[in-house]
C-alpha positions as CSV (number, residue, x, y, z in Angstrom):
1,M,-0.1,-0.5,-0.2
2,I,2.8,3.1,0.8
3,L,4.6,1.3,-1.6
4,G,1.8,2.2,-4.4
5,Y,1.4,6.2,-2.5
6,L,5.2,6.4,-3.5
7,L,4.9,5.1,-6.6
8,V,1.7,7.2,-7.9
9,G,4.0,10.2,-6.1
10,L,6.4,9.6,-8.7
11,V,4.7,9.5,-11.2
12,V,2.2,12.9,-10.1
13,G,6.0,14.6,-9.3
14,L,8.0,13.0,-12.9
15,L,4.5,14.2,-15.1
16,G,4.4,17.7,-13.2
17,R,8.0,18.7,-13.5
18,L,7.7,17.9,-17.1
19,V,4.9,20.1,-17.0
20,I,7.2,22.9,-15.9
21,P,9.4,24.1,-18.8
22,G,12.9,24.3,-17.5
23,P,15.4,22.4,-15.3
24,N,13.9,21.3,-12.6
25,P,17.7,19.7,-11.0
26,M,15.8,17.7,-8.2
27,G,16.5,14.1,-7.8
28,L,13.8,10.9,-7.0
29,L,13.3,11.8,-3.3
30,V,12.4,15.2,-4.2
31,T,10.5,14.1,-6.5
32,T,7.8,11.5,-5.4
33,L,7.7,13.8,-2.6
34,V,6.4,16.6,-4.4
35,G,4.0,14.3,-6.5
36,I,2.7,14.0,-2.8
37,G,2.3,17.6,-2.0
38,G,0.4,17.9,-5.1
39,A,-1.7,14.5,-4.9
40,L,-2.5,16.3,-1.6
41,L,-2.9,19.6,-2.7
42,G,-4.9,18.2,-5.7
43,G,-7.3,16.1,-3.3
44,L,-8.0,18.5,-0.9
45,V,-8.3,21.7,-4.6
46,G,-11.1,19.4,-6.1
47,S,-12.7,17.9,-3.0
48,A,-13.4,21.8,-2.2
49,L,-15.2,22.7,-5.6
50,G,-16.4,18.7,-6.1
51,L,-14.0,18.3,-8.4
52,E,-13.7,14.5,-7.2
53,G,-13.7,13.2,-11.2
54,L,-10.7,15.1,-11.7
55,G,-8.5,14.1,-9.5
56,F,-5.7,12.3,-10.8
57,V,-5.3,16.2,-13.4
58,L,-5.7,18.1,-10.0
59,S,-3.1,16.2,-8.4
60,V,-0.7,16.5,-11.5
61,A,-1.6,20.4,-11.4
62,G,-0.4,20.9,-8.1
63,A,2.6,18.6,-8.4
64,A,3.7,21.4,-11.5
65,L,2.4,24.0,-8.3
66,I,4.9,23.4,-6.1
67,V,7.8,22.3,-9.0
68,W,7.4,26.1,-10.1
69,I,7.8,27.4,-6.2
70,L,10.6,25.2,-6.0
71,Q,11.6,27.2,-9.3
72,R,11.4,30.5,-7.7
73,R,12.8,30.0,-5.0
């Protein structure tokens, strides 16, 4: 179960990195954490707006937002 969450976090994190142009010098651990954070953020926004059906898309958008914030730092 935890391995599944880590795998989904990695995939979402990788997709979030692909959405944001430019260099994203992150390792697999940071990418996975960004993906997990994006999934949490996307899930919260989706639940608040009643858009649970768009969970994966919102997760990737949340991960992309986190990557963008990390790039600006």
